[in-house]
C-alpha positions as CSV (number, residue, x, y, z in Angstrom):
1,M,-10.6,-2.6,-10.3
2,E,-8.2,-5.0,-9.7
3,V,-4.9,-4.9,-7.3
4,T,-1.7,-7.4,-7.1
5,I,-0.1,-8.0,-4.4
6,L,3.1,-7.3,-5.4
7,G,5.0,-7.6,-1.3
8,C,3.2,-7.6,1.8
9,S,6.7,-8.1,4.3
10,G,6.6,-5.4,7.3
11,G,9.3,-3.4,8.3
12,Y,11.8,-5.5,6.0
13,P,11.5,-8.0,3.1
14,G,11.2,-11.7,4.4
15,P,13.2,-14.7,2.6
16,G,11.5,-14.7,-1.1
17,Q,9.4,-11.8,-0.3
18,A,8.8,-8.3,-1.1
19,A,8.4,-4.9,1.3
20,S,5.1,-3.0,0.8
21,G,3.4,-2.7,-2.4
22,Y,0.3,-3.1,-4.5
23,L,-0.1,-2.3,-8.4
24,L,-3.9,-1.5,-9.1
25,T,-5.9,-1.8,-12.7
26,I,-8.4,1.2,-13.1
27,N,-9.4,0.9,-17.0
28,D,-6.7,-0.6,-18.4
29,K,-4.6,1.7,-16.2
30,K,-1.3,0.7,-14.2
31,V,-0.9,3.0,-10.5
32,L,1.5,1.9,-8.3
33,I,1.0,2.4,-3.9
34,D,4.1,2.3,-2.5
35,C,7.6,0.4,-3.7
36,G,9.4,-1.2,-0.6
37,S,12.7,-3.7,-0.9
38,G,12.1,-5.7,-3.2
39,V,8.7,-4.7,-5.0
40,F,10.5,-2.9,-7.9
41,S,11.4,-7.1,-9.1
42,N,8.1,-8.1,-8.7
43,L,6.7,-4.9,-10.2
44,Q,8.3,-5.8,-14.2
45,L,6.4,-9.3,-13.8
46,H,3.3,-7.3,-14.4
47,V,3.5,-4.1,-15.7
48,P,6.4,-3.2,-18.7
49,L,9.4,-0.7,-17.4
50,N,7.5,2.1,-18.7
51,G,4.2,1.3,-18.3
52,L,3.1,3.5,-14.7
53,D,0.9,5.8,-14.7
54,A,0.7,7.0,-11.5
55,I,3.2,6.0,-8.7
56,L,1.2,7.2,-5.0
57,I,3.6,6.8,-1.7
58,T,1.8,6.8,1.1
59,H,4.7,7.5,4.0
60,L,8.2,8.0,3.9
61,H,10.2,4.6,5.6
62,A,11.6,2.9,4.0
63,D,9.6,0.5,3.2
64,H,7.6,2.1,1.9
65,Y,9.4,3.5,-1.3
66,S,12.7,2.2,-0.8
67,D,13.2,0.7,-4.6
68,L,12.2,4.8,-5.6
69,M,15.8,4.6,-5.3
70,V,16.2,1.1,-7.3
71,M,13.3,1.5,-10.3
72,R,15.0,5.9,-11.4
73,Y,18.8,3.2,-12.4
74,G,15.9,1.0,-13.8
75,I,14.1,4.7,-16.4
76,D,18.0,6.4,-16.0
77,M,20.0,3.1,-17.9
78,N,17.2,1.7,-20.2
79,A,16.3,5.5,-21.8
80,K,19.9,5.5,-22.3
81,H,19.7,2.6,-24.7
82,G,16.7,4.0,-26.6
83,M,12.8,3.3,-24.4
84,V,11.0,5.9,-24.7
85,F,9.3,7.4,-20.7
86,K,6.6,9.2,-20.2
87,D,6.1,11.7,-17.3
88,V,5.4,9.4,-14.7
89,P,3.5,11.8,-11.7
90,I,4.4,11.1,-8.2
91,F,2.4,11.9,-5.1
92,A,4.0,11.9,-1.3
93,P,3.6,13.3,1.4
94,R,6.4,16.2,2.4
95,T,7.5,14.7,5.6
96,P,10.1,13.7,6.1
97,E,11.6,16.4,4.8
98,N,15.3,14.4,4.6
99,V,14.1,12.0,2.5
100,I,11.2,13.2,0.1
101,H,14.8,16.5,-0.6
102,S,16.8,13.3,-1.6
103,L,13.6,12.3,-3.6
104,S,12.9,15.4,-5.4
105,S,16.3,16.3,-6.0
106,E,19.2,13.8,-5.7
107,W,16.8,11.6,-7.2
108,G,15.1,14.0,-10.4
109,Y,11.4,12.8,-8.9
110,Q,8.9,15.3,-9.7
111,I,6.4,15.2,-6.3
112,G,2.7,16.7,-6.2
113,Y,1.9,16.9,-2.3
114,I,-1.1,14.3,-0.2
115,S,-2.2,15.8,3.3
116,D,-5.3,14.6,4.9
117,G,-8.3,14.9,3.2
118,T,-6.6,15.1,-0.3
119,E,-8.7,13.7,-3.8
120,L,-6.9,13.4,-7.0
121,P,-8.8,12.4,-9.7
122,L,-7.5,8.9,-11.2
123,F,-8.4,7.8,-14.9
124,G,-11.7,7.7,-13.8
125,A,-11.8,7.2,-10.4
126,K,-11.5,9.2,-7.5
127,A,-8.7,8.3,-5.1
128,K,-9.1,10.0,-1.3
129,F,-5.6,10.1,1.7
130,F,-6.8,10.4,4.5
131,R,-4.4,10.6,7.7
132,T,-3.0,7.1,9.6
133,N,-1.4,7.0,13.5
134,H,2.0,6.7,11.8
135,P,5.5,8.0,13.9
136,V,6.0,9.6,10.6
137,E,3.5,11.8,8.4
138,C,1.0,8.4,6.3
139,Y,-1.5,8.0,4.7
140,G,-4.6,5.6,4.0
141,I,-6.1,5.9,0.5
142,R,-10.0,5.6,-0.9
143,V,-10.2,4.6,-4.2
144,E,-13.4,5.0,-6.2
145,Y,-14.7,3.7,-9.6
146,E,-18.0,3.0,-11.3
147,G,-19.9,2.5,-7.5
148,K,-17.0,0.0,-6.3
149,V,-14.7,0.4,-3.5
150,F,-11.0,-0.2,-2.6
151,V,-9.2,1.4,0.0
152,Y,-5.3,0.0,1.5
153,T,-4.6,1.3,4.9
154,S,-0.8,1.7,4.6
155,D,0.4,1.7,7.8
156,C,-2.3,2.0,10.8
157,A,-3.4,2.1,14.1
158,V,-6.3,1.2,15.7
159,D,-6.9,3.9,16.7
160,S,-6.2,6.6,13.6
161,L,-10.2,7.0,12.4
162,L,-11.0,4.5,10.0
163,A,-14.9,5.2,10.2
164,G,-16.0,7.3,7.5
165,H,-13.0,5.7,5.2
166,L,-12.9,2.1,5.4
167,D,-16.8,2.0,5.3
168,D,-19.2,-0.7,3.2
169,A,-15.4,-0.9,1.4
170,D,-15.3,-4.1,-1.4
171,L,-12.1,-4.3,-0.7
172,C,-9.9,-3.7,2.2
173,I,-5.9,-4.2,2.4
174,M,-5.5,-4.0,6.1
175,D,-2.2,-3.4,8.1
176,C,-1.8,-6.2,9.7
177,G,1.9,-6.2,11.1
178,E,1.1,-7.1,14.6
179,L,-0.5,-10.1,16.8
180,E,-2.7,-9.7,20.1
181,A,0.0,-12.2,21.9
182,N,2.4,-9.7,21.3
183,R,0.8,-7.0,22.3
184,R,1.4,-4.0,23.7
185,S,0.7,-0.6,25.1
186,N,1.5,1.4,22.1
187,M,1.3,0.2,18.7
188,F,1.8,1.6,14.6
189,H,0.2,-1.3,13.3
190,M,-2.9,-3.5,13.4
191,T,-3.9,-7.0,15.0
192,P,-5.9,-9.9,12.6
193,Q,-8.4,-9.0,16.1
194,E,-8.1,-5.3,15.1
195,C,-8.9,-6.0,11.4
196,Y,-11.7,-8.2,12.3
197,S,-13.5,-5.3,14.0
198,C,-12.8,-2.5,12.3
199,A,-13.4,-4.8,8.4
200,K,-17.3,-6.5,10.7
201,A,-18.1,-2.5,12.6
202,L,-17.1,-0.9,8.9
203,R,-19.3,-3.0,7.0
204,V,-16.1,-4.0,4.3
205,K,-16.9,-6.9,2.7
206,K,-13.3,-8.7,1.8
207,T,-10.5,-8.2,3.6
208,I,-6.9,-8.9,2.5
209,L,-4.2,-8.3,5.9
210,S,-1.0,-7.3,4.9
211,H,1.6,-5.8,6.4
212,L,2.7,-9.6,7.3
213,V,5.9,-9.0,9.7
214,P,8.0,-12.2,8.8
215,L,9.2,-12.2,12.1
216,Y,5.7,-13.6,13.0
217,D,5.2,-17.0,11.6
218,R,1.8,-16.6,9.1
219,E,0.2,-19.4,10.5
220,D,-0.4,-17.3,14.1
221,V,-1.4,-14.6,11.7
222,E,-4.1,-17.2,10.5
223,L,-5.1,-18.7,13.8
224,E,-5.1,-15.0,15.5
225,A,-7.6,-13.8,12.2
226,R,-9.5,-17.7,12.6
227,A,-10.5,-17.3,15.4
228,C,-12.0,-14.3,15.8
229,G,-14.8,-14.8,14.0
230,E,-16.8,-15.2,10.5
231,W,-15.7,-12.4,8.4
232,N,-14.7,-12.7,4.6
233,Y,-10.4,-12.2,5.1
234,E,-7.2,-14.1,4.0
235,L,-3.8,-13.4,3.7
236,A,-2.2,-10.9,1.5
237,Q,0.3,-13.5,-1.4
238,T,2.0,-11.4,-3.2
239,N,1.8,-11.9,-6.8
240,K,-1.7,-12.3,-7.0
241,T,-4.3,-10.5,-8.2
242,Y,-8.1,-8.9,-6.5
243,R,-11.0,-8.4,-8.4
244,V,-11.9,-4.8,-6.6
245,E,-16.1,-6.4,-7.0
């Protein structure tokens, strides 16, 4: 398995960046995970417009799905000029109802619904969804293939039940949208310290800190992460590919 960062900004895309989006490659099959603002542009650097095999949307906040609308335009325009598109399965939560209704009725996507514990066969791999603590219905994803494990927490508060899902992951992309320096009583994203604690407790081999909020300086995120202690981590870099090994 390989994972390419198509966008790693949290909430909105920073200058020259894109919001949440990741390209998972399994057996040469291409799976798009989340599709926030700017992701569709970066996706085309790595995959032909008709090259996707599946799409997984972890939750229906705009920074994780909004470029599906732009993608629809791209599909329609190129189909009218002769490009052949296969039916690509899309999986997403059922709520918020107004968003899923818009995607399925106004934009014409055929969507299968996920819930806590949903398991999907994924081109020889197994994907399992787990609920996270977030203001809307939101799911992390654990993918197992040939003894290797990739986990994406999606948007996630530290009090989400991560044990049993992140355990022994070879590569884990974690929500790191907050800083300890800006701690508040109620936060729906994790800090570098919280990511470190989860990674150490659950034996994660390599951690990618993502969903990086543009109003925070990346250097401040790096400083907090480095101060935690020895661990195998790095800040997400757009268009970089990581091998799950």
